[in-house]
C-alpha positions in Angstrom: 113.9 97.5 59.8 113.6 99.0 63.3 110.5 100.6 62.0 109.1 97.1 60.9 110.0 95.5 64.1 108.1 98.3 66.1 105.2 97.7 63.8 105.5 94.0 64.5 105.6 94.5 68.2 102.6 96.7 68.2 100.6 94.2 66.2 101.5 91.6 68.8 100.5 93.7 71.7 97.3 94.8 69.9 96.5 91.0 69.2 97.0 90.0 72.9 95.0 92.9 74.1 92.1 92.0 71.8 92.4 88.2 72.9 92.4 89.5 76.6 89.3 91.6 76.1 87.6 89.0 73.9 88.1 86.3 76.8 87.1 88.6 79.5 83.8 89.4 77.5 83.1 85.9 76.9 83.7 85.1 80.6 81.5 88.0 81.7 78.5 86.6 79.5 79.1 83.1 80.7 78.8 84.0 84.3 75.6 86.2 83.6 73.8 83.0 82.1 75.0 80.7 85.1 72.1 79.8 87.6 73.7 79.3 91.2 71.0 78.2 93.4 71.0 79.8 96.9 71.3 76.3 98.5 75.0 76.1 97.3 77.3 76.8 100.0 80.1 78.2 98.0 78.8 80.1 95.0 82.0 82.2 94.4 84.2 79.0 94.4 81.8 77.2 91.9 81.9 80.2 89.6 85.8 80.2 89.7 85.9 76.5 89.1 83.4 76.8 86.1 85.7 79.6 84.7 88.9 77.6 85.1 87.4 74.5 83.4 85.8 76.5 80.5 88.2 79.2 79.9 91.6 77.5 80.5 94.1 77.0 77.9 91.4 76.1 75.2 90.3 79.8 75.4 93.5 81.1 74.0 94.3 78.6 71.2 92.3 78.6 68.1 90.9 75.5 66.3 92.9 76.4 63.2 96.0 76.0 65.2 94.9 72.9 66.9 94.3 71.5 63.4 97.8 72.4 62.3 99.4 70.1 64.9 96.9 67.4 64.5 94.7 68.2 67.6 91.6 69.7 65.7 89.4 68.4 68.5 89.9 70.6 71.7 89.4 67.6 73.9 92.6 65.7 72.3 94.5 68.7 73.4 93.5 68.2 77.0 94.7 64.4 76.7 97.9 65.6 74.9 98.5 67.9 77.8 97.8 65.3 80.6 100.1 62.8 78.9 103.0 65.2 79.0 102.4 67.0 82.5 100.9 64.3 84.7 103.9 62.4 86.2 103.5 58.5 86.6 105.9 58.4 89.4 104.6 58.1 93.2 106.3 57.4 96.4 103.4 55.2 97.5 102.1 53.4 94.2 103.7 51.4 91.5 101.9 52.6 88.2 102.2 50.8 85.1 100.7 51.3 81.6 99.4 47.8 80.2 97.2 46.5 77.5 94.2 44.2 78.4 93.2 42.3 75.2 94.1 45.2 72.9 92.7 47.8 75.4 95.3 50.3 77.1 94.9 50.4 80.6 96.9 51.9 83.6 97.1 49.8 86.8 98.0 51.2 90.4 99.5 49.0 93.0 100.1 50.2 96.7 103.7 49.6 97.4 102.9 48.1 101.1 103.0 44.6 101.5 99.6 43.0 101.4 98.4 40.4 104.0 96.6 38.5 101.1 94.8 39.2 97.9 93.8 42.9 97.5 90.3 44.3 96.3 90.3 45.6 92.7 88.8 48.8 91.5 88.0 49.5 87.8 87.7 53.2 87.3 85.8 54.5 84.1 86.5 58.0 83.2 83.9 60.8 82.8 83.2 62.4 79.6 80.3 60.5 78.1 82.5 58.7 75.7 83.5 61.9 74.1 86.4 63.1 76.1 88.1 61.6 79.3 91.0 59.7 79.5 93.4 57.9 82.0 95.4 60.8 82.8 92.1 62.7 83.7 91.4 59.9 86.2 94.9 59.7 87.7 94.4 61.7 90.8 91.1 59.9 91.7 92.8 56.5 90.9 95.8 57.3 93.2 93.6 58.3 96.1 91.4 55.3 95.9 94.4 53.1 95.7 96.0 54.7 98.6 93.0 55.0 100.8 91.5 51.8 100.3 94.7 49.7 99.8 93.2 48.5 96.4 94.8 47.6 93.0 93.1 50.1 90.9 93.0 49.8 87.0 91.5 52.7 84.5 90.5 52.1 81.0 91.8 54.3 78.1 88.6 53.6 76.0 88.4 55.0 72.3 86.4 58.1 72.1 83.6 59.4 69.8 83.0 60.7 67.3 85.9 58.6 66.0 84.5 55.8 67.7 80.9 56.1 68.5 78.5 53.9 70.5 78.9 51.1 71.4 82.8 51.2 71.0 83.8 53.0 74.0 81.5 50.8 76.3 82.8 47.6 74.8 86.4 48.7 75.5 85.4 48.9 79.1 83.6 45.5 79.0 86.9 44.0 77.3 89.3 45.3 79.8 87.0 44.5 82.8 86.6 40.9 81.7 90.3 40.5 81.3 90.8 42.0 84.8 88.1 39.6 86.2 89.7 36.6 84.6 93.3 37.5 85.4 92.8 39.1 88.7 95.3 36.9 90.7 98.1 37.9 88.3 97.7 41.5 89.7 97.4 40.3 93.3 93.6 40.9 93.3 90.9 38.6 94.8 88.7 38.3 91.7 85.5 38.3 93.8 86.2 41.7 95.5 86.4 43.7 92.3 84.4 47.1 92.2 83.4 49.1 89.2 83.6 52.9 89.7 82.3 55.6 87.5 81.2 59.1 87.5 78.8 61.1 85.3 79.1 59.6 81.9 81.7 57.1 83.6 78.8 55.9 85.9 76.6 55.3 82.9 79.3 53.0 81.5 79.8 51.4 84.7 76.1 50.4 85.0 76.3 49.3 80.9 79.5 47.1 81.9 77.5 45.6 84.9 74.7 44.6 83.0 76.6 43.3 80.0 78.3 41.0 82.6 75.4 40.0 84.6 74.5 36.2 84.5 78.0 35.3 83.0 78.7 32.0 84.6 82.3 31.9 83.2 83.3 35.1 85.3 83.6 36.0 88.9 80.7 38.1 90.0 81.4 41.8 90.5 81.8 42.7 94.4 80.1 46.1 93.8 79.6 49.2 91.9 80.1 52.8 92.7 78.1 55.3 90.8 78.7 59.1 91.2 76.1 61.1 89.6 75.5 58.9 86.6 73.4 59.6 83.5 71.2 56.6 82.8 68.6 57.5 80.4 67.7 59.5 77.3 63.9 58.9 77.3 62.6 61.7 79.3 64.9 64.8 79.2 62.2 66.9 81.3 62.2 65.2 84.5 62.2 67.7 87.6 66.1 67.7 87.9 66.5 68.5 84.2 64.0 71.4 84.4 65.4 72.7 87.8 69.0 72.4 87.0 69.4 73.1 83.4 71.7 75.9 83.9 73.6 74.9 87.0 77.5 74.2 86.3 79.3 72.2 85.6 76.7 70.3 83.4 74.4 72.2 81.6 71.5 70.4 80.0 72.2 71.6 76.4 75.8 70.6 76.9 74.9 67.1 78.2 72.7 66.4 75.2 75.4 67.6 72.8 77.9 65.1 74.4 75.4 62.4 74.5 74.1 62.7 70.8 77.8 62.8 69.8 78.5 59.5 71.5 75.4 58.0 69.9 75.4 59.4 66.2 79.1 60.9 65.6 77.3 64.2 64.4 75.5 67.1 65.0 71.6 66.6 65.6 68.6 68.8 66.5 69.2 69.2 70.2 66.2 71.6 70.8 63.7 68.9 69.8 65.6 66.3 71.9 65.5 68.5 74.9 61.7 68.9 74.4 61.3 65.1 74.3 59.9 65.1 70.6 62.6 62.4 69.8 60.6 59.3 70.5 57.2 58.1 69.0 54.3 57.6 71.5 54.5 53.8 71.6 58.2 53.8 72.9 57.6 56.7 75.2 54.8 54.6 76.7 56.8 51.3 76.8 59.2 52.9 79.3 57.1 55.0 81.3 57.0 52.2 83.9 60.7 52.9 84.6 61.1 56.6 83.5 58.3 58.5 85.0 58.1 61.7 87.1 55.6 59.9 89.3 58.1 57.8 90.7 60.2 60.9 91.9 59.6 61.5 95.5 57.6 64.7 96.1 60.1 66.6 98.0 62.4 66.8 94.8 59.7 68.3 92.7 59.9 72.0 94.1 61.8 74.8 92.8 59.4 75.2 89.7 58.9 71.9 88.3 56.1 72.0 85.7 54.7 68.6 84.1 55.3 69.2 80.2 53.0 68.0 77.3 55.0 66.1 74.7 55.5 68.0 71.6 54.8 66.7 68.1 57.0 63.9 67.2 60.0 64.3 64.9 60.4 61.1 63.0 63.5 62.2 61.1 65.2 62.9 64.5 64.0 59.5 65.8 65.6 57.6 62.8 68.8 59.2 63.7 69.0 58.5 67.5 66.6 55.5 67.9 69.5 53.5 69.7 69.0 55.8 72.6 66.6 53.0 73.9 69.4 50.5 73.8 70.0 49.4 77.4 73.8 49.5 76.8 73.4 53.3 76.0 70.4 53.9 78.6 71.3 51.5 81.3 68.0 52.4 83.2 66.0 50.6 80.6 67.5 47.1 81.3 65.0 44.3 82.1 64.1 43.3 85.5 66.0 39.9 85.0 69.2 41.9 84.4 68.8 44.4 87.1 68.3 41.9 89.8 71.7 40.5 89.0 73.7 43.6 89.6 76.1 43.9 92.6 75.5 46.0 95.6 75.6 49.4 94.6 76.8 52.9 96.1 74.9 55.6 94.4 75.7 59.3 94.9 73.3 62.0 93.8 73.3 65.9 94.1 70.4 68.2 94.5 71.4 70.8 92.0 72.3 68.1 89.1 70.4 67.6 86.0 71.0 63.9 86.4 69.7 63.6 90.0 66.3 62.1 89.0 68.1 59.4 86.6 69.8 58.2 90.0 66.7 58.3 92.0 64.9 56.3 89.4 67.8 53.8 89.3 67.6 53.5 93.0 64.1 52.4 93.0 64.7 50.0 90.4 67.6 48.5 92.3 65.5 48.4 95.5 62.3 46.8 93.6 64.7 44.0 92.2 66.4 43.3 95.8 69.8 44.9 95.0 71.3 46.5 98.2 71.9 50.2 97.6 73.8 52.7 99.7 72.4 56.0 98.7 74.4 59.2 99.7 72.6 62.4 98.6 74.5 65.8 98.8 71.7 68.5 99.6 74.1 71.2 98.4 75.7 69.3 95.8 76.1 70.0 92.0 77.4 67.8 89.0 81.1 67.5 88.9 81.7 68.5 92.5 84.0 65.4 93.2 86.0 66.2 90.1 88.9 68.0 91.9 89.5 65.3 94.6 93.1 65.0 95.0 93.9 68.1 93.0 95.5 71.3 94.1 92.2 73.1 93.4 89.2 71.1 94.6 85.7 72.1 95.9 85.5 72.6 99.9 84.0 69.3 101.5 84.9 67.2 98.5 87.4 65.0 100.6 84.4 64.6 103.3 81.9 63.4 100.7 84.6 61.2 98.9 85.3 59.5 102.1 81.8 57.6 101.9 82.9 56.3 98.6 86.0 55.0 100.1 84.1 53.5 103.2 81.9 51.7 100.8 84.8 50.3 98.8 86.5 49.3 102.0 83.2 47.2 102.8 83.7 44.9 99.8 
């Protein structure tokens, strides 16, 4: 028996050692393929944060084990952990989980006594509708509520691939409409409600704004805050997509995988999409008036941008992803009469982000249609750099950059 026990312990140690070396080897190769531009101030910090995000607990748990406990999708594990380890208690805030017209939400109220109705902020999680949850936005919601004295509501929208486009966005629309209609019940001035979203959440925020544009039965939104939003799937070889395709946290291929999973709920030919082979010429030409590298200021076209010829069209792929031109999925493609009804906007872009040019093109569309835009560009910034705001580990200068967000919200 002792001999068998010893063998069992040796097998366990060997397995742990093999897992350690496998993870270390994966990290080594992952770091080698990263492209950290010289303009980023804290490259070592970025590498460490990237590794923490990619090779955290998910790196040591097999997918087969996850399936045994009903969490076959690794993103579900993240949500499961957050729900068990993120405390809802706060010394300065009252936090409640509620349901707005069948959509779960979480609401944060400052405990200070207000002098009147507060402003409201609707926070939409990043993750492109494939991952992202109210626990993941918890720290951002707490910070916004405390630092702007606002009532903050975040939406637990359903996720793809189980609930593909447009379900996650419509959940956000439903919850936002409820909040607008019943704002006073939550101590909020219905005319001072701001939408906030980063990355895919920024795309969702614009889609919600456009969905509500022109609604006479609802109070008009007071503003929208868009943090490095993804806004179109027409041209995936704009300068920023070429220049920053391997800059963490958002690689071009990873972004396309998330985007297509939301749209189609399945795996598709990513290589042809990344080459722009997914749209026929007449569709491509229709939207060139709004998605055109000629409209990107010349100062953003350095660092090796090369205009690309369109490859042969993939008809089969187009039949799968043709809804990519739906403005609710690609909000940059909304018509002018919708764009001009959008609320005043705070738009943050980062130099080393594949979605930088989406933001620049949207800024132009807003300005061309008379919508006030506060543009804040981080010259040494990268996608996801504000993710750690309020957390124990955050990128240096995150608080400084986020203060501009709070200043805009406070102006509403």
